[in-house]
PQR file of N, CA, C, O and H, with PARSE charges and radii, in Angstrom:
ATOM      1  N   MET A   1    -104.415  37.579 -27.419 -0.4000 1.5000
ATOM      2  CA  MET A   1    -105.091  36.728 -26.287 -0.0000 2.0000
ATOM      3  C   MET A   1    -105.581  35.511 -27.069  0.5500 1.7000
ATOM      4  O   MET A   1    -105.236  34.446 -26.558 -0.5500 1.4000
ATOM      5  N   ASN A   2    -106.333  35.414 -28.235 -0.4000 1.5000
ATOM      6  CA  ASN A   2    -106.934  34.522 -28.840 -0.0000 2.0000
ATOM      7  C   ASN A   2    -106.060  33.461 -29.176  0.5500 1.7000
ATOM      8  O   ASN A   2    -106.390  32.296 -28.956 -0.5500 1.4000
ATOM      9  H   ASN A   2    -106.612  36.280 -28.649  0.4000 1.0000
ATOM     10  N   PRO A   3    -104.806  33.803 -29.770 -0.5600 1.5000
ATOM     11  CA  PRO A   3    -103.865  32.506 -30.171  0.2800 2.0000
ATOM     12  C   PRO A   3    -103.445  31.917 -28.842  0.5500 1.7000
ATOM     13  O   PRO A   3    -103.341  30.694 -28.757 -0.5500 1.4000
ATOM     14  N   LEU A   4    -103.229  32.586 -27.941 -0.4000 1.5000
ATOM     15  CA  LEU A   4    -102.879  31.846 -26.626 -0.0000 2.0000
ATOM     16  C   LEU A   4    -103.943  30.945 -26.092  0.5500 1.7000
ATOM     17  O   LEU A   4    -103.744  29.754 -25.851 -0.5500 1.4000
ATOM     18  H   LEU A   4    -103.313  33.580 -28.010  0.4000 1.0000
ATOM     19  N   LEU A   5    -105.204  31.626 -25.898 -0.4000 1.5000
ATOM     20  CA  LEU A   5    -106.141  30.522 -25.497 -0.0000 2.0000
ATOM     21  C   LEU A   5    -106.347  29.379 -26.463  0.5500 1.7000
ATOM     22  O   LEU A   5    -106.437  28.209 -26.092 -0.5500 1.4000
ATOM     23  H   LEU A   5    -105.365  32.593 -26.094  0.4000 1.0000
ATOM     24  N   ARG A   6    -106.413  29.760 -27.671 -0.4000 1.5000
ATOM     25  CA  ARG A   6    -106.428  28.564 -28.634 -0.0000 2.0000
ATOM     26  C   ARG A   6    -105.466  27.497 -28.475  0.5500 1.7000
ATOM     27  O   ARG A   6    -105.777  26.310 -28.575 -0.5500 1.4000
ATOM     28  H   ARG A   6    -106.339  30.711 -27.972  0.4000 1.0000
ATOM     29  N   GLY A   7    -104.173  27.959 -28.199 -0.4000 1.5000
ATOM     30  CA  GLY A   7    -103.069  27.033 -27.778 -0.0000 2.0000
ATOM     31  C   GLY A   7    -103.448  26.126 -26.544  0.5500 1.7000
ATOM     32  O   GLY A   7    -103.266  24.909 -26.570 -0.5500 1.4000
ATOM     33  H   GLY A   7    -103.921  28.924 -28.117  0.4000 1.0000
ATOM     34  N   TRP A   8    -103.922  26.710 -25.591 -0.4000 1.5000
ATOM     35  CA  TRP A   8    -104.205  26.087 -24.167 -0.0000 2.0000
ATOM     36  C   TRP A   8    -105.432  25.194 -24.593  0.5500 1.7000
ATOM     37  O   TRP A   8    -105.388  24.017 -24.235 -0.5500 1.4000
ATOM     38  H   TRP A   8    -104.070  27.699 -25.569  0.4000 1.0000
ATOM     39  N   MET A   9    -106.430  25.588 -25.257 -0.4000 1.5000
ATOM     40  CA  MET A   9    -107.576  24.622 -25.658 -0.0000 2.0000
ATOM     41  C   MET A   9    -107.362  23.454 -26.295  0.5500 1.7000
ATOM     42  O   MET A   9    -107.980  22.409 -26.093 -0.5500 1.4000
ATOM     43  H   MET A   9    -106.465  26.544 -25.548  0.4000 1.0000
ATOM     44  N   ASN A  10    -106.281  23.670 -27.243 -0.4000 1.5000
ATOM     45  CA  ASN A  10    -105.904  22.626 -28.150 -0.0000 2.0000
ATOM     46  C   ASN A  10    -105.055  21.498 -27.364  0.5500 1.7000
ATOM     47  O   ASN A  10    -105.160  20.282 -27.527 -0.5500 1.4000
ATOM     48  H   ASN A  10    -105.779  24.519 -27.407  0.4000 1.0000
ATOM     49  N   TYR A  11    -104.181  22.180 -26.466 -0.4000 1.5000
ATOM     50  CA  TYR A  11    -103.388  21.343 -25.449 -0.0000 2.0000
ATOM     51  C   TYR A  11    -104.331  20.499 -24.681  0.5500 1.7000
ATOM     52  O   TYR A  11    -104.270  19.269 -24.697 -0.5500 1.4000
ATOM     53  H   TYR A  11    -104.096  23.168 -26.334  0.4000 1.0000
ATOM     54  N   PHE A  12    -105.185  21.162 -24.024 -0.4000 1.5000
ATOM     55  CA  PHE A  12    -105.974  20.514 -22.949 -0.0000 2.0000
ATOM     56  C   PHE A  12    -107.288  19.662 -23.683  0.5500 1.7000
ATOM     57  O   PHE A  12    -108.069  19.036 -22.966 -0.5500 1.4000
ATOM     58  H   PHE A  12    -105.234  22.161 -24.011  0.4000 1.0000
ATOM     59  N   SER A  13    -107.424  19.694 -24.923 -0.4000 1.5000
ATOM     60  CA  SER A  13    -108.486  19.167 -25.466 -0.0000 2.0000
ATOM     61  C   SER A  13    -108.196  17.811 -25.594  0.5500 1.7000
ATOM     62  O   SER A  13    -109.189  17.122 -25.829 -0.5500 1.4000
ATOM     63  H   SER A  13    -106.789  20.202 -25.506  0.4000 1.0000
ATOM     64  N   LEU A  14    -106.982  17.134 -25.499 -0.4000 1.5000
ATOM     65  CA  LEU A  14    -106.564  15.836 -25.680 -0.0000 2.0000
ATOM     66  C   LEU A  14    -106.590  15.049 -24.279  0.5500 1.7000
ATOM     67  O   LEU A  14    -106.171  13.893 -24.238 -0.5500 1.4000
ATOM     68  H   LEU A  14    -106.175  17.694 -25.309  0.4000 1.0000
ATOM     69  N   THR A  15    -107.102  15.706 -23.100 -0.4000 1.5000
ATOM     70  CA  THR A  15    -107.341  15.028 -21.796 -0.0000 2.0000
ATOM     71  C   THR A  15    -108.694  14.609 -21.816  0.5500 1.7000
ATOM     72  O   THR A  15    -109.498  15.041 -22.642 -0.5500 1.4000
ATOM     73  H   THR A  15    -107.442  16.646 -23.134  0.4000 1.0000
ATOM     74  N   GLN A  16    -109.022  13.647 -20.791 -0.4000 1.5000
ATOM     75  CA  GLN A  16    -110.361  13.271 -20.644 -0.0000 2.0000
ATOM     76  C   GLN A  16    -111.043  14.211 -19.753  0.5500 1.7000
ATOM     77  O   GLN A  16    -112.271  14.269 -19.801 -0.5500 1.4000
ATOM     78  H   GLN A  16    -108.369  13.297 -20.120  0.4000 1.0000
ATOM     79  N   SER A  17    -110.333  15.013 -18.881 -0.4000 1.5000
ATOM     80  CA  SER A  17    -110.876  15.790 -17.968 -0.0000 2.0000
ATOM     81  C   SER A  17    -111.147  17.304 -18.598  0.5500 1.7000
ATOM     82  O   SER A  17    -110.426  17.899 -19.400 -0.5500 1.4000
ATOM     83  H   SER A  17    -109.335  14.967 -18.842  0.4000 1.0000
ATOM     84  N   ARG A  18    -112.147  17.666 -18.123 -0.4000 1.5000
ATOM     85  CA  ARG A  18    -112.402  19.166 -18.423 -0.0000 2.0000
ATOM     86  C   ARG A  18    -111.860  20.075 -17.410  0.5500 1.7000
ATOM     87  O   ARG A  18    -111.591  21.228 -17.746 -0.5500 1.4000
ATOM     88  H   ARG A  18    -112.732  17.183 -17.472  0.4000 1.0000
ATOM     89  N   ARG A  19    -111.676  19.692 -16.244 -0.4000 1.5000
ATOM     90  CA  ARG A  19    -111.203  20.341 -15.031 -0.0000 2.0000
ATOM     91  C   ARG A  19    -109.956  21.425 -15.436  0.5500 1.7000
ATOM     92  O   ARG A  19    -110.016  22.590 -15.043 -0.5500 1.4000
ATOM     93  H   ARG A  19    -111.894  18.755 -15.972  0.4000 1.0000
ATOM     94  N   PRO A  20    -109.038  21.026 -16.101 -0.5600 1.5000
ATOM     95  CA  PRO A  20    -107.889  22.119 -16.344  0.2800 2.0000
ATOM     96  C   PRO A  20    -108.395  23.237 -17.182  0.5500 1.7000
ATOM     97  O   PRO A  20    -107.977  24.386 -17.034 -0.5500 1.4000
ATOM     98  N   ILE A  21    -109.227  22.931 -17.996 -0.4000 1.5000
ATOM     99  CA  ILE A  21    -109.756  23.973 -18.952 -0.0000 2.0000
ATOM    100  C   ILE A  21    -110.685  24.953 -18.112  0.5500 1.7000
ATOM    101  O   ILE A  21    -110.642  26.174 -18.261 -0.5500 1.4000
ATOM    102  H   ILE A  21    -109.566  21.998 -18.116  0.4000 1.0000
ATOM    103  N   GLU A  22    -111.526  24.312 -17.218 -0.4000 1.5000
ATOM    104  CA  GLU A  22    -112.521  25.109 -16.410 -0.0000 2.0000
ATOM    105  C   GLU A  22    -111.638  26.051 -15.379  0.5500 1.7000
ATOM    106  O   GLU A  22    -111.930  27.219 -15.122 -0.5500 1.4000
ATOM    107  H   GLU A  22    -111.561  23.320 -17.096  0.4000 1.0000
ATOM    108  N   GLU A  23    -110.517  25.345 -14.841 -0.4000 1.5000
ATOM    109  CA  GLU A  23    -109.745  26.295 -13.906 -0.0000 2.0000
ATOM    110  C   GLU A  23    -109.047  27.180 -14.599  0.5500 1.7000
ATOM    111  O   GLU A  23    -108.758  28.232 -14.028 -0.5500 1.4000
ATOM    112  H   GLU A  23    -110.280  24.396 -15.050  0.4000 1.0000
ATOM    113  N   LEU A  24    -108.638  26.976 -15.913 -0.4000 1.5000
ATOM    114  CA  LEU A  24    -107.932  28.092 -16.520 -0.0000 2.0000
ATOM    115  C   LEU A  24    -108.813  29.285 -16.934  0.5500 1.7000
ATOM    116  O   LEU A  24    -108.487  30.472 -16.948 -0.5500 1.4000
ATOM    117  H   LEU A  24    -108.872  26.121 -16.377  0.4000 1.0000
ATOM    118  N   ASP A  25    -110.095  28.688 -17.295 -0.4000 1.5000
ATOM    119  CA  ASP A  25    -111.290  29.803 -17.691 -0.0000 2.0000
ATOM    120  C   ASP A  25    -111.569  30.620 -16.435  0.5500 1.7000
ATOM    121  O   ASP A  25    -111.715  31.839 -16.523 -0.5500 1.4000
ATOM    122  H   ASP A  25    -110.360  27.723 -17.283  0.4000 1.0000
ATOM    123  N   PHE A  26    -111.643  29.999 -15.303 -0.4000 1.5000
ATOM    124  CA  PHE A  26    -112.075  30.735 -14.007 -0.0000 2.0000
ATOM    125  C   PHE A  26    -110.847  31.745 -13.671  0.5500 1.7000
ATOM    126  O   PHE A  26    -111.007  32.916 -13.327 -0.5500 1.4000
ATOM    127  H   PHE A  26    -111.524  29.009 -15.232  0.4000 1.0000
ATOM    128  N   TRP A  27    -109.663  31.129 -13.821 -0.4000 1.5000
ATOM    129  CA  TRP A  27    -108.446  32.118 -13.383 -0.0000 2.0000
ATOM    130  C   TRP A  27    -108.521  33.204 -14.364  0.5500 1.7000
ATOM    131  O   TRP A  27    -108.487  34.366 -13.959 -0.5500 1.4000
ATOM    132  H   TRP A  27    -109.534  30.178 -14.100  0.4000 1.0000
ATOM    133  N   LEU A  28    -108.629  32.918 -15.729 -0.4000 1.5000
ATOM    134  CA  LEU A  28    -108.491  34.199 -16.743 -0.0000 2.0000
ATOM    135  C   LEU A  28    -109.565  34.931 -16.636  0.5500 1.7000
ATOM    136  O   LEU A  28    -109.373  36.116 -16.908 -0.5500 1.4000
ATOM    137  H   LEU A  28    -108.656  31.974 -16.058  0.4000 1.0000
ATOM    138  N   ARG A  29    -110.747  34.617 -16.303 -0.4000 1.5000
ATOM    139  CA  ARG A  29    -111.984  35.611 -16.199 -0.0000 2.0000
ATOM    140  C   ARG A  29    -111.761  36.500 -14.803  0.5500 1.7000
ATOM    141  O   ARG A  29    -112.113  37.679 -14.747 -0.5500 1.4000
ATOM    142  H   ARG A  29    -110.904  33.654 -16.082  0.4000 1.0000
ATOM    143  N   ARG A  30    -111.248  35.925 -13.879 -0.4000 1.5000
ATOM    144  CA  ARG A  30    -111.063  36.687 -12.829 -0.0000 2.0000
ATOM    145  C   ARG A  30    -109.781  37.612 -12.832  0.5500 1.7000
ATOM    146  O   ARG A  30    -109.763  38.566 -12.055 -0.5500 1.4000
ATOM    147  H   ARG A  30    -110.962  34.968 -13.925  0.4000 1.0000
ATOM    148  N   ARG A  31    -108.819  37.400 -13.584 -0.4000 1.5000
ATOM    149  CA  ARG A  31    -107.682  38.183 -13.864 -0.0000 2.0000
ATOM    150  C   ARG A  31    -108.202  39.330 -14.757  0.5500 1.7000
ATOM    151  O   ARG A  31    -107.838  40.476 -14.491 -0.5500 1.4000
ATOM    152  H   ARG A  31    -108.834  36.625 -14.216  0.4000 1.0000
ATOM    153  N   LEU A  32    -109.018  39.105 -15.785 -0.4000 1.5000
ATOM    154  CA  LEU A  32    -109.557  40.189 -16.469 -0.0000 2.0000
ATOM    155  C   LEU A  32    -110.381  41.103 -15.782  0.5500 1.7000
ATOM    156  O   LEU A  32    -110.222  42.309 -15.969 -0.5500 1.4000
ATOM    157  H   LEU A  32    -109.314  38.175 -16.002  0.4000 1.0000
ATOM    158  N   ARG A  33    -111.292  40.654 -14.965 -0.4000 1.5000
ATOM    159  CA  ARG A  33    -112.162  41.373 -14.080 -0.0000 2.0000
ATOM    160  C   ARG A  33    -111.273  42.406 -13.393  0.5500 1.7000
ATOM    161  O   ARG A  33    -111.399  43.628 -13.464 -0.5500 1.4000
ATOM    162  H   ARG A  33    -111.421  39.674 -14.814  0.4000 1.0000
ATOM    163  N   SER A  34    -110.309  41.684 -12.685 -0.4000 1.5000
ATOM    164  CA  SER A  34    -109.337  42.513 -11.731 -0.0000 2.0000
ATOM    165  C   SER A  34    -108.761  43.530 -12.612  0.5500 1.7000
ATOM    166  O   SER A  34    -108.838  44.677 -12.172 -0.5500 1.4000
ATOM    167  H   SER A  34    -110.206  40.691 -12.628  0.4000 1.0000
ATOM    168  N   ILE A  35    -108.230  43.388 -13.695 -0.4000 1.5000
ATOM    169  CA  ILE A  35    -107.655  44.445 -14.650 -0.0000 2.0000
ATOM    170  C   ILE A  35    -108.616  45.551 -14.828  0.5500 1.7000
ATOM    171  O   ILE A  35    -108.269  46.719 -14.658 -0.5500 1.4000
ATOM    172  H   ILE A  35    -108.168  42.456 -14.053  0.4000 1.0000
ATOM    173  N   VAL A  36    -109.802  45.218 -15.162 -0.4000 1.5000
ATOM    174  CA  VAL A  36    -110.819  46.191 -15.386 -0.0000 2.0000
ATOM    175  C   VAL A  36    -111.425  46.951 -14.178  0.5500 1.7000
ATOM    176  O   VAL A  36    -111.953  48.061 -14.235 -0.5500 1.4000
ATOM    177  H   VAL A  36    -110.084  44.269 -15.300  0.4000 1.0000
ATOM    178  N   TRP A  37    -111.272  46.204 -13.112 -0.4000 1.5000
ATOM    179  CA  TRP A  37    -111.692  46.987 -11.905 -0.0000 2.0000
ATOM    180  C   TRP A  37    -110.686  48.118 -11.382  0.5500 1.7000
ATOM    181  O   TRP A  37    -111.046  49.093 -10.723 -0.5500 1.4000
ATOM    182  H   TRP A  37    -110.843  45.302 -13.066  0.4000 1.0000
ATOM    183  N   ARG A  38    -109.258  47.819 -11.807 -0.4000 1.5000
ATOM    184  CA  ARG A  38    -108.236  48.557 -11.292 -0.0000 2.0000
ATOM    185  C   ARG A  38    -108.297  49.718 -12.314  0.5500 1.7000
ATOM    186  O   ARG A  38    -107.907  50.812 -11.906 -0.5500 1.4000
ATOM    187  H   ARG A  38    -108.965  47.027 -12.343  0.4000 1.0000
ATOM    188  N   GLN A  39    -108.738  49.621 -13.600 -0.4000 1.5000
ATOM    189  CA  GLN A  39    -108.772  50.686 -14.568 -0.0000 2.0000
ATOM    190  C   GLN A  39    -109.831  51.878 -14.137  0.5500 1.7000
ATOM    191  O   GLN A  39    -109.713  53.086 -14.342 -0.5500 1.4000
ATOM    192  H   GLN A  39    -109.055  48.732 -13.931  0.4000 1.0000
ATOM    193  N   TRP A  40    -110.975  51.121 -13.433 -0.4000 1.5000
ATOM    194  CA  TRP A  40    -111.899  52.235 -12.950 -0.0000 2.0000
ATOM    195  C   TRP A  40    -111.533  52.561 -11.394  0.5500 1.7000
ATOM    196  O   TRP A  40    -111.944  51.958 -10.402 -0.5500 1.4000
ATOM    197  H   TRP A  40    -111.070  50.140 -13.266  0.4000 1.0000
ATOM    198  N   LYS A  41    -110.707  53.606 -11.445 -0.4000 1.5000
ATOM    199  CA  LYS A  41    -110.029  54.076 -10.227 -0.0000 2.0000
ATOM    200  C   LYS A  41    -110.851  54.498  -9.058  0.5500 1.7000
ATOM    201  O   LYS A  41    -110.532  54.168  -7.916 -0.5500 1.4000
ATOM    202  H   LYS A  41    -110.373  54.095 -12.251  0.4000 1.0000
ATOM    203  N   ARG A  42    -111.883  55.207  -9.313 -0.4000 1.5000
ATOM    204  CA  ARG A  42    -112.702  55.863  -8.493 -0.0000 2.0000
ATOM    205  C   ARG A  42    -113.938  55.099  -8.206  0.5500 1.7000
ATOM    206  O   ARG A  42    -114.418  54.354  -9.060 -0.5500 1.4000
ATOM    207  H   ARG A  42    -112.142  55.475 -10.241  0.4000 1.0000
ATOM    208  N   PRO A  43    -114.524  55.272  -6.921 -0.5600 1.5000
ATOM    209  CA  PRO A  43    -115.758  54.609  -6.766  0.2800 2.0000
ATOM    210  C   PRO A  43    -117.064  55.046  -7.653  0.5500 1.7000
ATOM    211  O   PRO A  43    -118.048  54.352  -7.906 -0.5500 1.4000
ATOM    212  N   ARG A  44    -116.842  56.159  -7.985 -0.4000 1.5000
ATOM    213  CA  ARG A  44    -118.055  56.854  -8.759 -0.0000 2.0000
ATOM    214  C   ARG A  44    -118.082  56.284 -10.087  0.5500 1.7000
ATOM    215  O   ARG A  44    -119.124  55.890 -10.611 -0.5500 1.4000
ATOM    216  H   ARG A  44    -116.042  56.724  -7.780  0.4000 1.0000
ATOM    217  N   THR A  45    -116.694  56.225 -10.758 -0.4000 1.5000
ATOM    218  CA  THR A  45    -116.578  55.646 -12.019 -0.0000 2.0000
ATOM    219  C   THR A  45    -116.962  54.101 -12.109  0.5500 1.7000
ATOM    220  O   THR A  45    -117.500  53.624 -13.108 -0.5500 1.4000
ATOM    221  H   THR A  45    -115.847  56.545 -10.332  0.4000 1.0000
ATOM    222  N   ARG A  46    -116.637  53.364 -10.973 -0.4000 1.5000
ATOM    223  CA  ARG A  46    -116.992  52.064 -10.770 -0.0000 2.0000
ATOM    224  C   ARG A  46    -118.520  51.853 -10.664  0.5500 1.7000
ATOM    225  O   ARG A  46    -119.049  50.857 -11.156 -0.5500 1.4000
ATOM    226  H   ARG A  46    -116.200  53.751 -10.161  0.4000 1.0000
ATOM    227  N   GLU A  47    -119.164  52.734 -10.062 -0.4000 1.5000
ATOM    228  CA  GLU A  47    -120.626  52.786  -9.821 -0.0000 2.0000
ATOM    229  C   GLU A  47    -121.252  52.781 -11.252  0.5500 1.7000
ATOM    230  O   GLU A  47    -122.043  51.931 -11.661 -0.5500 1.4000
ATOM    231  H   GLU A  47    -118.734  53.543  -9.661  0.4000 1.0000
ATOM    232  N   ALA A  48    -120.778  53.865 -11.961 -0.4000 1.5000
ATOM    233  CA  ALA A  48    -121.323  54.299 -13.314 -0.0000 2.0000
ATOM    234  C   ALA A  48    -121.243  53.049 -14.179  0.5500 1.7000
ATOM    235  O   ALA A  48    -122.242  52.612 -14.752 -0.5500 1.4000
ATOM    236  H   ALA A  48    -120.136  54.555 -11.629  0.4000 1.0000
ATOM    237  N   LYS A  49    -120.173  52.539 -14.258 -0.4000 1.5000
ATOM    238  CA  LYS A  49    -119.772  51.459 -15.314 -0.0000 2.0000
ATOM    239  C   LYS A  49    -120.638  50.086 -14.716  0.5500 1.7000
ATOM    240  O   LYS A  49    -121.208  49.317 -15.489 -0.5500 1.4000
ATOM    241  H   LYS A  49    -119.362  52.893 -13.792  0.4000 1.0000
ATOM    242  N   LEU A  50    -120.644  49.943 -13.544 -0.4000 1.5000
ATOM    243  CA  LEU A  50    -121.497  48.642 -13.191 -0.0000 2.0000
ATOM    244  C   LEU A  50    -122.979  48.864 -13.519  0.5500 1.7000
ATOM    245  O   LEU A  50    -123.671  47.931 -13.926 -0.5500 1.4000
ATOM    246  H   LEU A  50    -120.181  50.568 -12.916  0.4000 1.0000
ATOM    247  N   ARG A  51    -123.439  50.035 -13.349 -0.4000 1.5000
ATOM    248  CA  ARG A  51    -124.805  50.331 -13.675 -0.0000 2.0000
ATOM    249  C   ARG A  51    -125.109  50.318 -15.245  0.5500 1.7000
ATOM    250  O   ARG A  51    -126.167  49.934 -15.742 -0.5500 1.4000
ATOM    251  H   ARG A  51    -122.877  50.793 -13.018  0.4000 1.0000
ATOM    252  N   ALA A  52    -124.020  50.796 -15.928 -0.4000 1.5000
ATOM    253  CA  ALA A  52    -124.074  50.518 -17.494 -0.0000 2.0000
ATOM    254  C   ALA A  52    -124.225  49.203 -17.805  0.5500 1.7000
ATOM    255  O   ALA A  52    -124.931  48.846 -18.748 -0.5500 1.4000
ATOM    256  H   ALA A  52    -123.160  51.108 -15.524  0.4000 1.0000
ATOM    257  N   HIS A  53    -123.527  48.317 -16.983 -0.4000 1.5000
ATOM    258  CA  HIS A  53    -123.577  46.886 -17.358 -0.0000 2.0000
ATOM    259  C   HIS A  53    -124.781  46.171 -16.699  0.5500 1.7000
ATOM    260  O   HIS A  53    -124.801  44.941 -16.639 -0.5500 1.4000
ATOM    261  H   HIS A  53    -122.954  48.608 -16.217  0.4000 1.0000
ATOM    262  N   GLY A  54    -125.632  46.815 -16.279 -0.4000 1.5000
ATOM    263  CA  GLY A  54    -127.009  46.105 -15.763 -0.0000 2.0000
ATOM    264  C   GLY A  54    -127.245  46.023 -14.299  0.5500 1.7000
ATOM    265  O   GLY A  54    -128.305  45.507 -13.942 -0.5500 1.4000
ATOM    266  H   GLY A  54    -125.615  47.814 -16.328  0.4000 1.0000
ATOM    267  N   LEU A  55    -126.394  46.465 -13.376 -0.4000 1.5000
ATOM    268  CA  LEU A  55    -126.622  46.303 -11.924 -0.0000 2.0000
ATOM    269  C   LEU A  55    -127.591  47.445 -11.477  0.5500 1.7000
ATOM    270  O   LEU A  55    -127.667  48.503 -12.102 -0.5500 1.4000
ATOM    271  H   LEU A  55    -125.534  46.884 -13.666  0.4000 1.0000
ATOM    272  N   ASP A  56    -128.284  47.188 -10.425 -0.4000 1.5000
ATOM    273  CA  ASP A  56    -129.159  48.136  -9.905 -0.0000 2.0000
ATOM    274  C   ASP A  56    -128.347  49.015  -9.107  0.5500 1.7000
ATOM    275  O   ASP A  56    -127.262  48.615  -8.687 -0.5500 1.4000
ATOM    276  H   ASP A  56    -128.223  46.328  -9.917  0.4000 1.0000
ATOM    277  N   ALA A  57    -128.811  50.303  -8.829 -0.4000 1.5000
ATOM    278  CA  ALA A  57    -128.063  51.454  -8.249 -0.0000 2.0000
ATOM    279  C   ALA A  57    -127.541  51.013  -6.842  0.5500 1.7000
ATOM    280  O   ALA A  57    -126.354  51.259  -6.627 -0.5500 1.4000
ATOM    281  H   ALA A  57    -129.693  50.629  -9.170  0.4000 1.0000
ATOM    282  N   GLN A  58    -128.199  50.445  -5.929 -0.4000 1.5000
ATOM    283  CA  GLN A  58    -127.761  50.094  -4.670 -0.0000 2.0000
ATOM    284  C   GLN A  58    -126.661  49.082  -4.743  0.5500 1.7000
ATOM    285  O   GLN A  58    -125.584  49.279  -4.181 -0.5500 1.4000
ATOM    286  H   GLN A  58    -129.164  50.245  -6.104  0.4000 1.0000
ATOM    287  N   ARG A  59    -126.943  47.917  -5.483 -0.4000 1.5000
ATOM    288  CA  ARG A  59    -125.818  46.891  -5.555 -0.0000 2.0000
ATOM    289  C   ARG A  59    -124.582  47.401  -6.237  0.5500 1.7000
ATOM    290  O   ARG A  59    -123.493  46.900  -5.957 -0.5500 1.4000
ATOM    291  H   ARG A  59    -127.819  47.757  -5.939  0.4000 1.0000
ATOM    292  N   ALA A  60    -124.702  48.500  -7.237 -0.4000 1.5000
ATOM    293  CA  ALA A  60    -123.628  48.981  -7.868 -0.0000 2.0000
ATOM    294  C   ALA A  60    -122.829  49.736  -6.851  0.5500 1.7000
ATOM    295  O   ALA A  60    -121.622  49.545  -6.707 -0.5500 1.4000
ATOM    296  H   ALA A  60    -125.587  48.907  -7.465  0.4000 1.0000
ATOM    297  N   TRP A  61    -123.556  50.641  -6.114 -0.4000 1.5000
ATOM    298  CA  TRP A  61    -122.739  51.492  -5.059 -0.0000 2.0000
ATOM    299  C   TRP A  61    -121.997  50.537  -4.009  0.5500 1.7000
ATOM    300  O   TRP A  61    -120.804  50.726  -3.770 -0.5500 1.4000
ATOM    301  H   TRP A  61    -124.537  50.796  -6.232  0.4000 1.0000
ATOM    302  N   LYS A  62    -122.681  49.553  -3.410 -0.4000 1.5000
ATOM    303  CA  LYS A  62    -122.003  48.789  -2.375 -0.0000 2.0000
ATOM    304  C   LYS A  62    -120.836  48.101  -3.159  0.5500 1.7000
ATOM    305  O   LYS A  62    -119.717  48.181  -2.651 -0.5500 1.4000
ATOM    306  H   LYS A  62    -123.650  49.399  -3.603  0.4000 1.0000
ATOM    307  N   SER A  63    -120.965  47.501  -4.225 -0.4000 1.5000
ATOM    308  CA  SER A  63    -119.795  46.938  -4.914 -0.0000 2.0000
ATOM    309  C   SER A  63    -118.521  47.845  -5.220  0.5500 1.7000
ATOM    310  O   SER A  63    -117.346  47.476  -5.220 -0.5500 1.4000
ATOM    311  H   SER A  63    -121.874  47.436  -4.637  0.4000 1.0000
ATOM    312  N   SER A  64    -119.016  49.101  -5.478 -0.4000 1.5000
ATOM    313  CA  SER A  64    -117.953  49.942  -5.767 -0.0000 2.0000
ATOM    314  C   SER A  64    -117.029  50.468  -4.727  0.5500 1.7000
ATOM    315  O   SER A  64    -115.841  50.736  -4.904 -0.5500 1.4000
ATOM    316  H   SER A  64    -119.970  49.401  -5.478  0.4000 1.0000
ATOM    317  N   VAL A  65    -117.804  50.603  -3.461 -0.4000 1.5000
ATOM    318  CA  VAL A  65    -117.026  50.929  -2.252 -0.0000 2.0000
ATOM    319  C   VAL A  65    -116.563  50.057  -1.348  0.5500 1.7000
ATOM    320  O   VAL A  65    -116.111  50.427  -0.264 -0.5500 1.4000
ATOM    321  H   VAL A  65    -118.770  50.386  -3.318  0.4000 1.0000
ATOM    322  N   ASN A  66    -116.652  48.557  -1.794 -0.4000 1.5000
ATOM    323  CA  ASN A  66    -116.195  47.658  -0.797 -0.0000 2.0000
ATOM    324  C   ASN A  66    -114.698  47.665  -0.680  0.5500 1.7000
ATOM    325  O   ASN A  66    -114.046  48.170  -1.594 -0.5500 1.4000
ATOM    326  H   ASN A  66    -117.019  48.256  -2.675  0.4000 1.0000
ATOM    327  N   GLY A  67    -114.097  47.150   0.365 -0.4000 1.5000
ATOM    328  CA  GLY A  67    -112.667  47.360   0.616 -0.0000 2.0000
ATOM    329  C   GLY A  67    -112.045  46.145   0.218  0.5500 1.7000
ATOM    330  O   GLY A  67    -110.911  46.076   0.691 -0.5500 1.4000
ATOM    331  H   GLY A  67    -114.627  46.740   1.108  0.4000 1.0000
ATOM    332  N   ARG A  68    -112.381  45.085  -0.527 -0.4000 1.5000
ATOM    333  CA  ARG A  68    -111.928  43.945  -0.762 -0.0000 2.0000
ATOM    334  C   ARG A  68    -110.810  43.797  -1.620  0.5500 1.7000
ATOM    335  O   ARG A  68    -109.933  42.939  -1.515 -0.5500 1.4000
ATOM    336  H   ARG A  68    -113.302  45.141  -0.912  0.4000 1.0000
ATOM    337  N   GLY A  69    -110.914  44.850  -2.629 -0.4000 1.5000
ATOM    338  CA  GLY A  69    -110.005  44.901  -3.597 -0.0000 2.0000
ATOM    339  C   GLY A  69    -110.438  44.128  -4.908  0.5500 1.7000
ATOM    340  O   GLY A  69    -111.520  43.544  -4.965 -0.5500 1.4000
ATOM    341  H   GLY A  69    -111.626  45.547  -2.714  0.4000 1.0000
ATOM    342  N   PRO A  70    -109.629  44.152  -5.851 -0.5600 1.5000
ATOM    343  CA  PRO A  70    -109.875  43.598  -7.200  0.2800 2.0000
ATOM    344  C   PRO A  70    -109.970  42.139  -7.324  0.5500 1.7000
ATOM    345  O   PRO A  70    -110.759  41.614  -8.109 -0.5500 1.4000
ATOM    346  N   TRP A  71    -109.221  41.511  -6.604 -0.4000 1.5000
ATOM    347  CA  TRP A  71    -109.238  40.130  -6.756 -0.0000 2.0000
ATOM    348  C   TRP A  71    -110.157  39.228  -5.805  0.5500 1.7000
ATOM    349  O   TRP A  71    -110.171  38.005  -5.940 -0.5500 1.4000
ATOM    350  H   TRP A  71    -108.580  41.938  -5.967  0.4000 1.0000
TER
END
């Protein structure tokens, strides 16, 4: 992934606007979060992983059982 990101950064570094880079960064982070969320298949696992990343218990549980999906 690093060579791909470096290539995009070099391509967009020639522009005056930072917007394409920011949009790419936003999309990429969202996509990676979606992949990780799908790997944590059960709500119990999602809650445990979110708590391990520093979320409080109530917020972790609410996030783990929401029906909105990974995206």
